[in-house]
C-alpha positions in Angstrom: 0.9 -26.0 8.9 -2.2 -24.4 9.0 -4.8 -24.7 6.2 -8.1 -23.2 5.3 -9.0 -19.6 4.6 -8.0 -17.3 7.5 -8.3 -13.5 7.6 -5.7 -10.9 8.6 -5.4 -7.2 8.2 -3.1 -4.2 9.1 -4.8 -1.7 11.1 -3.9 2.0 11.7 -4.5 5.6 11.1 -3.5 6.5 8.3 -3.4 3.1 6.6 -3.8 3.7 2.8 0.1 3.9 2.4 0.8 0.5 4.2 2.7 -2.1 2.2 2.0 -4.7 4.7 -0.8 -6.4 2.4 1.7 -7.0 -0.6 4.4 -8.4 1.7 2.0 -10.8 3.5 0.3 -11.7 0.4 3.7 -12.7 -0.9 4.6 -14.8 2.1 1.3 -16.8 2.0 1.7 -17.5 -1.6 5.1 -19.2 -1.2 3.7 -21.1 1.9 0.6 -22.1 -0.1 -1.8 -20.7 2.3 -5.3 -19.3 1.2 -5.3 -16.4 3.6 -6.8 -12.9 3.0 -4.8 -10.0 4.4 -6.4 -6.6 4.1 -6.2 -3.1 5.6 -8.5 -1.1 7.9 -8.3 2.6 9.1 -8.9 2.2 12.8 -8.7 5.2 15.2 -7.3 4.6 18.5 -10.5 5.4 20.4 -12.3 2.7 18.2 -9.5 -0.1 18.7 -11.0 -2.3 21.6 -14.5 -2.1 20.0 -13.0 -3.0 16.4 -11.2 -5.9 18.1 -14.2 -7.4 19.9 -16.0 -7.5 16.6 -13.8 -10.1 15.1 -15.1 -13.7 14.6 -13.1 -17.1 14.8 -12.2 -16.6 11.1 -9.7 -14.0 12.2 -6.0 -15.3 12.6 -4.4 -12.0 13.5 -3.6 -8.2 13.0 -0.6 -6.2 12.1 -1.0 -2.7 13.8 0.7 0.8 12.9 0.4 4.0 15.0 -1.5 4.9 16.8 -2.8 1.5 17.9 0.4 0.0 19.5 -0.2 1.2 23.1 -3.8 0.4 23.0 -3.0 -3.2 21.6 -0.6 -3.8 24.6 -3.3 -2.8 27.0 -5.9 -5.0 25.1 -3.6 -8.1 24.9 -4.3 -11.1 27.4 -0.5 -11.9 26.9 2.7 -10.2 25.8 6.2 -11.6 24.4 9.2 -10.1 26.1 9.7 -7.4 23.5 6.1 -6.0 23.9 6.5 -6.0 27.8 9.7 -4.0 27.6 8.5 -1.4 25.2 4.6 -1.3 26.2 4.0 -1.5 22.4 2.3 -4.3 20.3 2.5 -4.2 16.4 1.1 -7.8 16.0 -1.6 -9.5 17.5 -2.4 -13.1 17.3 -6.0 -14.6 17.7 -5.7 -18.1 18.1 -8.6 -19.0 20.4 -6.7 -18.1 23.8 -7.3 -14.7 23.7 -5.4 -11.8 22.0 -1.6 -12.4 22.3 0.7 -9.4 21.6 4.1 -9.3 20.1 6.5 -6.4 19.0 8.2 -7.5 15.9 9.6 -4.0 15.3 12.3 -4.7 17.7 13.5 -8.0 15.9 13.0 -6.5 12.5 15.4 -3.3 13.3 17.9 -5.7 14.5 18.0 -7.9 11.6 18.0 -4.8 9.4 20.8 -3.3 11.3 22.8 -6.6 10.9 22.1 -6.7 7.2 23.6 -2.9 6.9 26.7 -4.1 8.4 26.1 -2.7 12.0 27.5 -5.7 13.9 28.8 -5.5 17.8 28.6 -1.8 17.9 30.0 -0.2 20.9 27.4 2.8 20.8 24.3 3.7 19.1 22.4 6.9 19.0 18.6 7.0 18.7 16.8 10.2 17.7 13.3 10.4 19.2 11.6 9.5 22.3 8.2 7.9 21.3 7.1 4.0 20.8 9.4 3.3 17.7 12.2 5.0 19.6 11.7 2.7 22.5 11.8 -0.2 20.2 14.9 1.2 18.6 16.5 1.2 21.8 15.7 -2.3 22.7 16.7 -3.3 19.0 20.3 -1.5 19.6 20.8 -3.4 22.8 19.7 -6.6 20.9 22.5 -5.7 18.4 25.2 -5.5 21.2 25.4 -1.9 21.9 26.6 -1.3 25.5 26.1 2.6 25.3 22.9 4.1 23.7 22.3 7.9 23.4 18.8 9.0 23.4 18.2 12.3 21.8 14.8 14.0 22.3 13.3 17.6 21.8 11.9 17.1 25.5 14.3 15.1 27.4 11.4 14.4 29.9 9.7 12.4 27.3 12.3 9.6 27.4 12.0 9.1 30.9 10.1 5.8 30.4 13.2 4.7 28.1 15.7 5.4 30.9 13.9 2.5 32.7 14.8 0.1 30.3 18.4 0.4 31.0 18.5 -2.1 34.0 16.3 -4.5 32.2 18.7 -4.3 29.1 21.8 -4.2 30.9 23.2 -1.3 28.9 24.1 2.3 29.7 21.1 4.5 28.3 21.8 8.3 28.2 19.3 10.9 27.4 20.3 14.2 26.0 18.6 17.2 24.3 18.1 16.8 20.6 20.3 20.0 19.8 22.9 19.5 22.7 26.1 20.6 20.9 28.2 18.1 22.6 28.1 15.2 20.0 30.2 11.8 20.8 31.1 9.5 18.1 28.8 6.4 17.6 28.9 3.5 15.4 25.2 3.9 14.1 22.3 6.3 14.3 18.6 5.1 14.4 16.1 7.8 13.6 12.6 7.4 15.0 11.2 10.9 14.3 8.2 11.8 12.2 8.8 11.7 8.4 10.1 15.2 7.0 11.6 16.2 10.1 14.2 18.8 9.4 16.7 19.4 12.2 18.8 21.9 10.1 22.3 22.4 11.3 22.0 19.8 14.0 21.5 17.2 11.5 24.8 18.1 9.7 26.5 18.1 13.0 25.2 14.6 13.9 26.0 13.3 10.7 29.6 14.0 11.1 30.0 11.9 14.2 27.4 9.3 14.1 28.1 6.3 11.7 25.5 5.1 9.2 21.9 6.3 9.6 18.9 3.8 9.6 15.8 5.8 9.3 12.5 4.3 10.2 10.8 6.5 7.4 10.4 4.9 4.2 8.1 7.5 2.2 9.3 10.7 1.1 13.0 9.5 0.6 15.4 10.7 0.9 14.5 12.5 4.1 16.1 15.6 5.3 18.0 13.7 7.8 18.9 11.3 5.0 20.4 14.4 3.0 22.3 15.5 5.9 24.3 12.0 5.9 24.6 12.1 2.3 26.1 15.8 2.6 28.6 14.3 5.2 29.7 11.4 3.0 27.8 8.7 5.1 25.5 6.0 4.5 21.7 6.3 4.9 19.3 3.4 4.9 15.6 4.0 4.8 12.8 2.0 6.8 12.2 -0.7 4.2 14.7 -3.0 5.6 13.1 -2.8 9.2 9.5 -3.1 7.6 10.6 -6.1 5.7 12.2 -8.1 8.5 9.6 -7.4 11.1 6.8 -8.5 8.6 8.6 -11.7 8.2 8.4 -12.1 12.0 4.9 -11.3 11.8 4.4 -14.2 9.3 6.3 -16.6 11.7 3.7 -15.6 14.5 0.8 -16.0 12.3 1.9 -19.4 11.1 3.6 -21.0 14.0 2.8 -18.7 16.7 6.3 -17.9 17.7 8.6 -15.0 16.1 11.7 -17.1 17.0 10.6 -20.0 15.1 11.8 -20.1 11.3 9.3 -20.9 8.6 9.4 -23.7 6.2 11.1 -22.6 3.0 12.0 -19.0 4.7 14.6 -18.2 2.3 12.0 -18.4 -0.6 9.6 -16.4 1.7 11.7 -13.7 2.3 12.9 -13.3 -1.2 9.3 -13.1 -2.4 8.6 -10.4 0.1 11.7 -8.3 -0.8 10.5 -8.6 -4.4 7.1 -7.6 -3.5 8.5 -4.6 -1.3 10.1 -2.8 -4.0 7.4 -3.7 -6.7 5.1 -1.3 -8.3 
C-alpha cells in the first residue's frame, strides 16, 4: 500500500460542480492514505502545459470534458478501454510517464448491472460524442449484441461504427428523430444536460426499457421526465460517477482498474455516502 502525502486532482472546464473531491476523499479516508485531492479549471488548449508542470509529488488526475481526447494524445500508454474510445478520464503519474485509463466504460457497465440491466440483447445509445463512445463499449461489456446509436448528425457517429468489429457487436447508426423505433432492453443517454427532444423523447420512452442518463445535475432531465410519463424507470448519472470513481481509486492506489482494493466494500460504501451528502 502506498504511504506518504500524494497529490491528485480533477481537471476540466467547467469544474466547480465536480463531486470527485468528496468521492476520493472518502475513499482515501477509509484506506488511511494521507492524500490531497483538489480541483482545477483547465482548458483544452492549456492541458499539455499544465500536465508538464506537475512534479514528483503528483500521483494522478481525474479528467472531465473537454480534456479526455487531449489526455489520450498526451499519454505514453493507454489501457484497452482508452484505446478503443480514444478518451482518457484517468491519468496515472507513477514515474514511468503518463498512463491513461478510461474508467467511464467500466463505471457505466457496473451501473447498468446495479440497475438490473443484465445480459441485454439490445441497447440504445443517444448521442455520438466521447461519452457516447464509452457508452457503446459499456453496452457491449454488459452483453448487448445489438447497439443502436442515435445522433443528430449520423456522420458524427462514424468513429463509433469502427468499434463494431473490435467489440464483436452489431452497431447501427440512425438519426435521432428516425420514426422507426425498435424495442431495446435499455437506453443510455449521453446528451448534454437539459437536452429536450420533445415528442421524440416520448416515442423513444415507450420502446426503450429503463433509461440511464449520464447527467446528474438538474434532475429530472427532460428525457427522464419523458420516461416517467411513459411509466418507465429513469436513472441519473450518479451510479456511473460512483463506480468510475471507484475504478479510478483502484488505478491511483494499485495501478490497475481490474484489481480490487483492500476493504473495497467499505470504500464503496463511504463513497456512496459522500456522493449524496450535502
